[in-house]
TORPA-4810 file (N, C-alpha, C, O; in nm, 3 decimals):
<nodes>
NODE_1_0.088_-0.123_-0.002_-0.009_0.001_0.002_0.078_0.128_0.007_0.161_0.142_0.098_M
NODE_2_0.062_0.218_-0.088_0.144_0.341_-0.099_0.095_0.451_0.010_-0.023_0.462_0.046_S
NODE_3_0.190_0.522_0.054_0.174_0.623_0.138_0.181_0.769_0.073_0.188_0.870_0.143_N
NODE_4_0.180_0.770_-0.055_0.184_0.890_-0.130_0.068_0.985_-0.114_-0.045_0.947_-0.084_S
NODE_5_0.099_1.097_-0.133_-0.015_1.205_-0.121_-0.102_1.203_-0.238_-0.056_1.195_-0.352_V
NODE_6_-0.234_1.211_-0.211_-0.336_1.187_-0.313_-0.371_1.320_-0.382_-0.428_1.320_-0.491_Q
NODE_7_-0.338_1.424_-0.321_-0.367_1.558_-0.373_-0.321_1.662_-0.282_-0.276_1.625_-0.173_G
NODE_8_-0.326_1.785_-0.309_-0.301_1.897_-0.219_-0.407_2.017_-0.219_-0.476_2.027_-0.320_I
NODE_9_-0.423_2.092_-0.135_-0.528_2.194_-0.134_-0.465_2.312_-0.176_-0.343_2.320_-0.179_S
NODE_10_-0.546_2.414_-0.213_-0.487_2.554_-0.262_-0.450_2.622_-0.151_-0.378_2.720_-0.170_T
NODE_11_-0.485_2.590_-0.027_-0.439_2.649_0.089_-0.285_2.666_0.091_-0.215_2.568_0.066_Y
NODE_12_-0.237_2.770_0.115_-0.083_2.809_0.137_-0.025_2.809_-0.024_0.074_2.745_-0.059_Q
NODE_13_-0.100_2.886_-0.107_-0.047_2.911_-0.234_-0.014_3.057_-0.246_-0.098_3.143_-0.219_T
NODE_14_0.112_3.088_-0.288_0.173_3.217_-0.292_0.213_3.258_-0.423_0.264_3.177_-0.500_Y
NODE_15_0.194_3.389_-0.458_0.243_3.457_-0.566_0.365_3.527_-0.523_0.356_3.615_-0.437_L
NODE_16_0.500_3.489_-0.586_0.614_3.527_-0.524_0.683_3.613_-0.630_0.650_3.602_-0.748_M
NODE_17_0.783_3.705_-0.588_0.864_3.782_-0.687_1.002_3.794_-0.625_1.019_3.800_-0.503_V
NODE_18_1.103_3.798_-0.716_1.247_3.817_-0.700_1.288_3.942_-0.770_1.282_3.937_-0.893_K
NODE_19_1.326_4.047_-0.718_1.348_4.165_-0.784_1.510_4.190_-0.828_1.552_4.279_-0.900_T
NODE_20_1.575_4.098_-0.771_1.722_4.110_-0.816_1.782_3.974_-0.824_1.741_3.887_-0.748_T
NODE_21_1.878_3.949_-0.911_1.920_3.817_-0.934_1.995_3.763_-0.824_2.014_3.641_-0.823_S
NODE_22_2.044_3.841_-0.723_2.110_3.781_-0.606_2.008_3.774_-0.499_2.037_3.706_-0.401_A
NODE_23_1.891_3.833_-0.502_1.772_3.844_-0.396_1.724_3.707_-0.381_1.764_3.610_-0.446_G
NODE_24_1.630_3.706_-0.288_1.548_3.575_-0.270_1.390_3.620_-0.294_1.353_3.737_-0.297_S
NODE_25_1.309_3.511_-0.309_1.160_3.526_-0.337_1.107_3.593_-0.208_1.156_3.575_-0.097_Y
NODE_26_1.002_3.673_-0.238_0.911_3.735_-0.134_0.776_3.729_-0.191_0.759_3.729_-0.313_E
NODE_27_0.670_3.724_-0.099_0.530_3.720_-0.132_0.502_3.855_-0.200_0.552_3.957_-0.154_K
NODE_28_0.421_3.860_-0.312_0.383_3.992_-0.356_0.263_4.027_-0.278_0.271_4.127_-0.206_V
NODE_29_0.157_3.964_-0.280_0.042_3.981_-0.192_-0.040_3.859_-0.175_-0.022_3.766_-0.254_V
NODE_30_-0.128_3.849_-0.080_-0.213_3.734_-0.076_-0.291_3.723_-0.189_-0.335_3.829_-0.235_D
NODE_31_-0.322_3.607_-0.252_-0.400_3.590_-0.369_-0.520_3.507_-0.330_-0.519_3.429_-0.235_I
NODE_32_-0.620_3.527_-0.407_-0.765_3.455_-0.392_-0.780_3.357_-0.497_-0.863_3.267_-0.484_T
NODE_33_-0.698_3.365_-0.614_-0.716_3.264_-0.729_-0.589_3.276_-0.807_-0.517_3.376_-0.801_S
NODE_34_-0.561_3.164_-0.887_-0.450_3.171_-0.988_-0.495_3.084_-1.110_-0.585_3.001_-1.112_F
NODE_35_-0.409_3.125_-1.215_-0.464_3.063_-1.353_-0.401_2.928_-1.374_-0.320_2.876_-1.297_P
NODE_36_-0.450_2.874_-1.494_-0.366_2.755_-1.540_-0.219_2.799_-1.578_-0.198_2.905_-1.637_D
NODE_37_-0.125_2.715_-1.542_0.005_2.763_-1.547_0.085_2.735_-1.680_0.153_2.820_-1.738_L
NODE_38_0.069_2.608_-1.721_0.135_2.561_-1.837_0.041_2.498_-1.932_0.014_2.378_-1.928_I
NODE_39_-0.006_2.576_-2.011_-0.108_2.528_-2.115_-0.034_2.421_-2.212_0.087_2.417_-2.234_P
NODE_40_-0.120_2.344_-2.260_-0.053_2.247_-2.368_-0.002_2.327_-2.496_-0.041_2.441_-2.522_P
NODE_41_0.079_2.265_-2.565_0.134_2.314_-2.688_0.020_2.318_-2.785_-0.069_2.233_-2.787_N
NODE_42_0.028_2.425_-2.871_-0.068_2.427_-2.973_-0.026_2.305_-3.077_0.083_2.248_-3.078_E
NODE_43_-0.139_2.279_-3.165_-0.122_2.168_-3.260_-0.126_2.226_-3.411_-0.196_2.320_-3.449_R
NODE_44_-0.046_2.160_-3.479_-0.054_2.208_-3.630_-0.124_2.100_-3.713_-0.088_1.982_-3.709_I
NODE_45_-0.221_2.140_-3.785_-0.288_2.051_-3.876_-0.203_2.022_-3.996_-0.163_2.115_-4.065_D
NODE_46_-0.175_1.904_-4.023_-0.097_1.849_-4.147_-0.175_1.757_-4.216_-0.123_1.676_-4.292_I
NODE_47_-0.313_1.763_-4.192_-0.394_1.672_-4.276_-0.385_1.701_-4.431_-0.376_1.816_-4.475_T
NODE_48_-0.389_1.596_-4.504_-0.402_1.606_-4.656_-0.533_1.550_-4.700_-0.606_1.485_-4.625_T
NODE_49_-0.564_1.581_-4.833_-0.681_1.520_-4.883_-0.690_1.376_-4.897_-0.794_1.317_-4.924_L
NODE_50_-0.567_1.317_-4.878_-0.560_1.166_-4.886_-0.598_1.099_-4.740_-0.626_0.979_-4.731_S
NODE_51_-0.597_1.176_-4.641_-0.606_1.120_-4.510_-0.763_1.112_-4.475_-0.844_1.200_-4.504_D
NODE_52_-0.792_0.997_-4.409_-0.930_0.966_-4.362_-0.953_1.049_-4.234_-1.064_1.099_-4.215_A
NODE_53_-0.854_1.064_-4.149_-0.866_1.152_-4.017_-0.763_1.263_-4.016_-0.661_1.254_-4.085_M
NODE_54_-0.787_1.361_-3.944_-0.695_1.475_-3.939_-0.561_1.421_-3.871_-0.565_1.329_-3.789_R
NODE_55_-0.449_1.481_-3.908_-0.322_1.461_-3.850_-0.264_1.581_-3.805_-0.279_1.683_-3.872_K
NODE_56_-0.190_1.583_-3.685_-0.125_1.693_-3.631_0.009_1.663_-3.593_0.049_1.549_-3.568_Y
NODE_57_0.084_1.778_-3.586_0.219_1.776_-3.514_0.227_1.870_-3.405_0.141_1.957_-3.395_I
NODE_58_0.319_1.861_-3.326_0.328_1.950_-3.201_0.365_2.083_-3.255_0.452_2.098_-3.341_K
NODE_59_0.293_2.180_-3.200_0.333_2.326_-3.231_0.411_2.379_-3.100_0.461_2.309_-3.011_G
NODE_60_0.409_2.514_-3.110_0.479_2.587_-3.008_0.395_2.608_-2.892_0.275_2.614_-2.916_I
NODE_61_0.436_2.624_-2.757_0.374_2.675_-2.644_0.337_2.806_-2.641_0.399_2.886_-2.711_G
NODE_62_0.238_2.847_-2.565_0.196_2.984_-2.553_0.153_3.001_-2.407_0.053_2.952_-2.356_D
NODE_63_0.253_3.085_-2.344_0.234_3.108_-2.190_0.132_3.215_-2.173_0.072_3.223_-2.066_T
NODE_64_0.105_3.305_-2.278_0.000_3.417_-2.279_0.002_3.481_-2.145_0.092_3.452_-2.066_S
NODE_65_-0.084_3.562_-2.117_-0.105_3.642_-1.983_-0.174_3.547_-1.879_-0.255_3.458_-1.905_E
NODE_66_-0.128_3.581_-1.767_-0.190_3.514_-1.650_-0.261_3.609_-1.557_-0.209_3.718_-1.534_Q
NODE_67_-0.390_3.572_-1.497_-0.442_3.654_-1.418_-0.464_3.597_-1.274_-0.503_3.483_-1.252_T
NODE_68_-0.437_3.680_-1.188_-0.444_3.630_-1.037_-0.545_3.731_-0.953_-0.538_3.853_-0.963_Y
NODE_69_-0.634_3.666_-0.875_-0.722_3.735_-0.804_-0.668_3.769_-0.670_-0.601_3.687_-0.608_G
NODE_70_-0.697_3.892_-0.622_-0.656_3.935_-0.482_-0.746_4.035_-0.431_-0.816_4.100_-0.509_A
NODE_71_-0.750_4.052_-0.307_-0.841_4.158_-0.241_-0.784_4.280_-0.242_-0.669_4.296_-0.204_N
NODE_72_-0.861_4.380_-0.287_-0.804_4.518_-0.298_-0.799_4.580_-0.152_-0.891_4.569_-0.071_Y
NODE_73_-0.681_4.645_-0.131_-0.657_4.729_-0.024_-0.551_4.840_-0.090_-0.470_4.811_-0.178_T
NODE_74_-0.564_4.962_-0.034_-0.454_5.051_-0.099_-0.305_5.006_-0.087_-0.218_5.046_-0.164_P
NODE_75_-0.282_4.918_0.019_-0.140_4.861_0.037_-0.126_4.754_-0.074_-0.030_4.761_-0.150_E
NODE_76_-0.208_4.665_-0.086_-0.202_4.558_-0.191_-0.182_4.616_-0.321_-0.086_4.579_-0.389_N
NODE_77_-0.267_4.707_-0.364_-0.254_4.788_-0.497_-0.127_4.849_-0.507_-0.068_4.835_-0.614_Y
NODE_78_-0.073_4.916_-0.411_0.048_4.973_-0.411_0.161_4.890_-0.437_0.245_4.920_-0.521_A
NODE_79_0.167_4.767_-0.354_0.269_4.670_-0.384_0.278_4.622_-0.515_0.390_4.613_-0.567_A
NODE_80_0.170_4.589_-0.579_0.178_4.541_-0.720_0.222_4.647_-0.812_0.312_4.633_-0.895_V
NODE_81_0.155_4.754_-0.792_0.195_4.879_-0.890_0.329_4.920_-0.889_0.384_4.974_-0.984_E
NODE_82_0.390_4.889_-0.762_0.541_4.920_-0.758_0.615_4.828_-0.838_0.725_4.865_-0.880_D
NODE_83_0.565_4.695_-0.871_0.642_4.605_-0.960_0.627_4.624_-1.110_0.701_4.566_-1.190_L
NODE_84_0.531_4.705_-1.145_0.473_4.716_-1.280_0.590_4.798_-1.365_0.662_4.887_-1.321_A
NODE_85_0.589_4.746_-1.494_0.680_4.811_-1.599_0.827_4.751_-1.574_0.920_4.819_-1.619_D
NODE_86_0.855_4.651_-1.518_0.980_4.600_-1.488_0.980_4.452_-1.514_0.883_4.386_-1.478_H
NODE_87_1.086_4.393_-1.576_1.099_4.250_-1.578_1.152_4.191_-1.452_1.266_4.219_-1.417_Q
NODE_88_1.075_4.109_-1.378_1.133_4.042_-1.267_1.094_3.893_-1.263_1.005_3.847_-1.335_Y
NODE_89_1.160_3.825_-1.182_1.138_3.675_-1.176_1.022_3.650_-1.081_1.029_3.699_-0.968_D
NODE_90_0.919_3.580_-1.115_0.789_3.558_-1.052_0.792_3.408_-1.028_0.864_3.337_-1.097_Y
NODE_91_0.714_3.358_-0.930_0.688_3.221_-0.899_0.560_3.203_-0.838_0.512_3.295_-0.772_A
NODE_92_0.490_3.079_-0.853_0.386_3.049_-0.777_0.424_2.920_-0.704_0.454_2.816_-0.763_L
NODE_93_0.421_2.935_-0.556_0.460_2.849_-0.473_0.351_2.766_-0.407_0.257_2.832_-0.363_W
NODE_94_0.346_2.652_-0.395_0.258_2.574_-0.322_0.323_2.515_-0.194_0.413_2.432_-0.200_F
NODE_95_0.271_2.564_-0.075_0.324_2.506_0.048_0.393_2.601_0.132_0.452_2.693_0.076_G
NODE_96_0.393_2.593_0.256_0.451_2.683_0.362_0.486_2.597_0.466_0.438_2.484_0.473_A
NODE_97_0.581_2.648_0.561_0.616_2.577_0.686_0.571_2.682_0.791_0.537_2.797_0.763_S
NODE_98_0.574_2.628_0.917_0.519_2.722_1.042_0.385_2.688_1.056_0.329_2.609_0.979_G
NODE_99_0.323_2.751_1.160_0.194_2.719_1.207_0.085_2.844_1.150_0.127_2.953_1.114_S
NODE_100_-0.032_2.814_1.149_-0.130_2.908_1.108_-0.107_3.040_1.174_-0.084_3.051_1.294_A
NODE_101_-0.114_3.153_1.081_-0.082_3.275_1.118_0.059_3.321_1.123_0.087_3.441_1.131_G
NODE_102_0.153_3.224_1.119_0.285_3.247_1.101_0.357_3.160_0.997_0.471_3.115_1.009_S
NODE_103_0.271_3.142_0.892_0.334_3.053_0.788_0.446_3.129_0.708_0.442_3.251_0.691_E
NODE_104_0.543_3.050_0.661_0.642_3.098_0.583_0.654_3.029_0.447_0.691_2.911_0.443_V
NODE_105_0.623_3.096_0.334_0.620_3.028_0.217_0.742_2.953_0.173_0.849_3.014_0.167_P
NODE_106_0.737_2.829_0.142_0.856_2.759_0.107_0.854_2.672_-0.021_0.955_2.622_-0.070_D
NODE_107_0.734_2.660_-0.067_0.703_2.585_-0.198_0.740_2.434_-0.194_0.773_2.376_-0.298_G
NODE_108_0.734_2.373_-0.079_0.761_2.236_-0.050_0.677_2.134_-0.141_0.712_2.018_-0.166_H
NODE_109_0.562_2.194_-0.187_0.474_2.123_-0.278_0.478_2.152_-0.432_0.400_2.105_-0.515_N
NODE_110_0.581_2.238_-0.457_0.602_2.266_-0.596_0.618_2.432_-0.606_0.562_2.515_-0.536_G
NODE_111_0.708_2.454_-0.709_0.743_2.592_-0.757_0.735_2.614_-0.895_0.794_2.532_-0.965_K
NODE_112_0.675_2.708_-0.952_0.662_2.726_-1.092_0.726_2.868_-1.112_0.682_2.964_-1.050_F
NODE_113_0.819_2.877_-1.189_0.890_3.004_-1.208_0.899_3.068_-1.353_0.898_2.994_-1.451_E
NODE_114_0.908_3.195_-1.366_0.917_3.266_-1.493_0.960_3.406_-1.468_0.961_3.461_-1.358_W
NODE_115_0.996_3.458_-1.583_1.035_3.610_-1.580_0.914_3.676_-1.655_0.854_3.619_-1.746_T
NODE_116_0.885_3.798_-1.611_0.771_3.871_-1.670_0.749_4.001_-1.619_0.823_4.051_-1.535_G
NODE_117_0.643_4.062_-1.672_0.596_4.192_-1.627_0.471_4.183_-1.571_0.401_4.088_-1.606_D
NODE_118_0.428_4.263_-1.490_0.308_4.265_-1.404_0.236_4.384_-1.402_0.297_4.491_-1.404_I
NODE_119_0.095_4.378_-1.397_0.029_4.515_-1.389_-0.102_4.467_-1.290_-0.119_4.349_-1.259_S
NODE_120_-0.184_4.568_-1.248_-0.290_4.555_-1.169_-0.413_4.635_-1.206_-0.396_4.739_-1.268_V
NODE_121_-0.534_4.598_-1.174_-0.647_4.667_-1.210_-0.770_4.630_-1.098_-0.776_4.525_-1.036_G
NODE_122_-0.854_4.730_-1.089_-0.965_4.700_-0.976_-1.081_4.631_-1.057_-1.103_4.658_-1.175_I
NODE_123_-1.152_4.541_-0.984_-1.257_4.459_-1.041_-1.373_4.545_-1.013_-1.370_4.628_-0.922_N
NODE_124_-1.480_4.528_-1.093_-1.610_4.578_-1.078_-1.666_4.511_-0.950_-1.618_4.407_-0.905_G
NODE_125_-1.765_4.572_-0.897_-1.834_4.500_-0.771_-1.979_4.509_-0.765_-2.041_4.570_-0.852_G
NODE_126_-2.040_4.448_-0.663_-2.179_4.442_-0.640_-2.203_4.471_-0.493_-2.113_4.510_-0.418_S
NODE_127_-2.327_4.452_-0.457_-2.372_4.479_-0.316_-2.315_4.358_-0.238_-2.316_4.245_-0.286_V
NODE_128_-2.266_4.385_-0.118_-2.226_4.302_-0.025_-2.108_4.199_-0.061_-2.108_4.081_-0.025_N
NODE_129_-2.018_4.253_-0.127_-1.902_4.175_-0.162_-1.776_4.258_-0.151_-1.779_4.380_-0.163_E
NODE_130_-1.651_4.184_-0.126_-1.536_4.237_-0.112_-1.480_4.303_-0.247_-1.498_4.251_-0.357_A
NODE_131_-1.416_4.413_-0.230_-1.363_4.474_-0.348_-1.241_4.391_-0.403_-1.147_4.370_-0.325_V
NODE_132_-1.236_4.346_-0.521_-1.123_4.273_-0.559_-1.033_4.346_-0.654_-1.066_4.454_-0.705_G
NODE_133_-0.916_4.283_-0.679_-0.835_4.333_-0.797_-0.780_4.226_-0.872_-0.770_4.115_-0.820_M
NODE_134_-0.742_4.246_-0.992_-0.682_4.142_-1.082_-0.532_4.172_-1.108_-0.502_4.282_-1.156_T
NODE_135_-0.447_4.092_-1.083_-0.303_4.103_-1.111_-0.285_4.024_-1.253_-0.325_3.910_-1.275_I
NODE_136_-0.225_4.099_-1.332_-0.205_4.035_-1.462_-0.047_4.022_-1.480_0.025_4.122_-1.470_T
NODE_137_0.004_3.895_-1.505_0.134_3.877_-1.540_0.164_3.834_-1.689_0.101_3.740_-1.737_C
NODE_138_0.246_3.892_-1.752_0.278_3.860_-1.889_0.425_3.792_-1.893_0.526_3.864_-1.891_V
NODE_139_0.432_3.656_-1.899_0.554_3.583_-1.901_0.637_3.631_-2.021_0.581_3.661_-2.126_P
NODE_140_0.774_3.639_-2.007_0.857_3.667_-2.127_0.950_3.540_-2.137_1.027_3.525_-2.232_S
NODE_141_0.940_3.454_-2.041_1.004_3.322_-2.051_0.920_3.215_-2.027_0.810_3.234_-1.976_T
NODE_142_0.966_3.081_-2.064_0.897_2.961_-2.036_0.882_2.946_-1.891_0.974_2.977_-1.815_V
NODE_143_0.755_2.894_-1.845_0.739_2.863_-1.704_0.796_2.733_-1.679_0.757_2.633_-1.740_I
NODE_144_0.886_2.731_-1.593_0.952_2.601_-1.542_0.897_2.548_-1.410_0.858_2.623_-1.321_T
NODE_145_0.895_2.416_-1.402_0.843_2.365_-1.284_0.957_2.295_-1.197_1.043_2.222_-1.246_A
NODE_146_0.945_2.324_-1.073_1.039_2.267_-0.967_0.966_2.178_-0.881_0.932_2.222_-0.771_D
NODE_147_0.936_2.061_-0.911_0.860_1.973_-0.820_0.936_1.849_-0.788_0.955_1.754_-0.865_V
NODE_148_0.980_1.861_-0.660_1.065_1.727_-0.629_0.976_1.622_-0.581_1.021_1.512_-0.552_D
</nodes>
């Protein structure tokens, strides 16, 4: 019988940034949602008129833009806005050490890293809901996975 983990929760998921090559990652802001990180490669149709079924070859990948949800506060907005218009190293980390209320992000359940640019916008709202913001990251490198 295997003792392997059957899955993990989204609890303790962190959007991280490293602003210098010699620096270490730190949390951008607490997030409420994250996107699909590594979409499948596109496929190229190579079907001919002699083929009974379509045929494809592997195309290139497309990291496209990523959107993360977060709660709006002036501090959260300013923290993301301060990162805008610069190419920094970003990561999405799963896992933290420490006890509730004093967690330290460590990515022990996986780290996904890329370089890119970030921006922020305020979401529309309705009665009786928290004001949200959307953080948009445009990767300029391939997203790499570090999952031990």
